[in-house]
C-alpha positions in Angstrom: 130.8 140.6 39.8 133.3 138.3 41.6 133.1 140.5 44.6 129.4 140.0 44.7 129.7 136.2 44.9 132.4 136.4 47.6 130.1 138.6 49.7 127.2 136.1 49.2 129.5 133.2 50.2 130.7 135.1 53.3 127.1 135.9 54.3 126.0 132.3 53.9 129.0 131.1 56.0 128.1 133.6 58.7 124.5 132.5 58.7 125.6 128.8 58.9 127.9 129.7 61.9 125.0 131.5 63.6 122.7 128.5 63.1 125.3 126.1 64.5 125.9 128.4 67.5 122.1 128.7 68.1 121.7 124.9 67.9 124.6 124.4 70.4 123.0 127.0 72.8 119.6 125.3 72.5 121.1 121.8 73.3 123.0 123.2 76.3 119.9 124.9 77.6 117.8 121.7 77.2 120.5 119.6 79.0 120.6 122.1 81.8 116.8 122.1 82.1 116.8 118.3 82.2 119.4 118.3 84.9 117.5 120.8 87.0 114.3 118.8 86.6 116.1 115.6 87.6 117.6 117.3 90.7 114.2 118.7 91.7 112.5 115.3 91.3 115.3 113.6 93.3 115.0 116.1 96.1 111.2 115.9 96.1 111.3 112.1 96.4 114.1 111.9 98.9 113.5 115.1 100.9 109.8 114.9 101.3 109.0 111.2 101.4 111.2 110.2 104.3 110.2 107.0 106.1 111.5 105.7 109.4 113.6 103.3 107.4 115.1 105.9 105.0 118.4 106.0 106.8 118.8 102.2 106.5 119.4 101.7 110.2 119.3 97.9 110.2 122.6 96.0 109.8 123.7 92.5 108.8 121.0 92.0 106.3 118.1 92.7 108.7 114.8 93.9 107.4 113.6 97.3 108.5 109.9 97.4 109.4 108.5 101.0 109.6 105.9 102.1 112.1 104.5 105.2 110.4 102.0 106.1 113.1 104.9 106.6 115.7 107.6 107.5 113.1 109.7 104.6 114.4 111.1 101.4 113.0 111.9 97.9 114.1 114.7 95.7 112.7 113.8 92.0 112.0 117.2 90.4 112.5 118.5 87.4 110.6 119.2 84.3 112.7 122.5 84.8 114.7 122.1 88.6 115.2 120.4 90.7 117.9 120.2 94.3 119.1 118.2 97.3 118.1 119.9 97.5 114.7 120.9 93.8 114.6 124.5 94.9 115.3 125.4 92.1 117.7 126.3 88.7 116.5 125.2 85.8 118.6 127.5 82.8 119.0 125.8 79.5 119.6 127.5 77.8 122.4 127.4 74.1 123.1 129.0 72.7 126.2 129.6 69.0 126.6 131.7 66.6 128.6 134.4 64.7 126.8 137.0 62.4 128.3 136.9 64.1 131.7 137.1 67.7 130.3 134.5 70.3 129.9 134.6 71.4 126.2 132.8 74.5 124.8 132.3 74.8 121.1 131.6 78.2 119.5 130.1 78.5 116.0 
């Protein structure tokens, strides 16, 4: 009779272990599926919806204005910058005459 109870307890423990392993496998599969879905969505958005400004070509805080019809862009530079990508800083130069010398100020 005691042997019968031990066998039942062992079978119950084995069933509990199988249930736990099954739950772990299901959780792992769900996490992997979610990761795959996120990667597919990320690629879909960033691979198929490229704009002329996707590469962030404008520098120094400039705004990129896309021209979709020609697949080009234009950078609207902040004051003090110039160039196709606003990469060149402009220096305002003031020249004035002081006490017989020519003085140039840069700022």
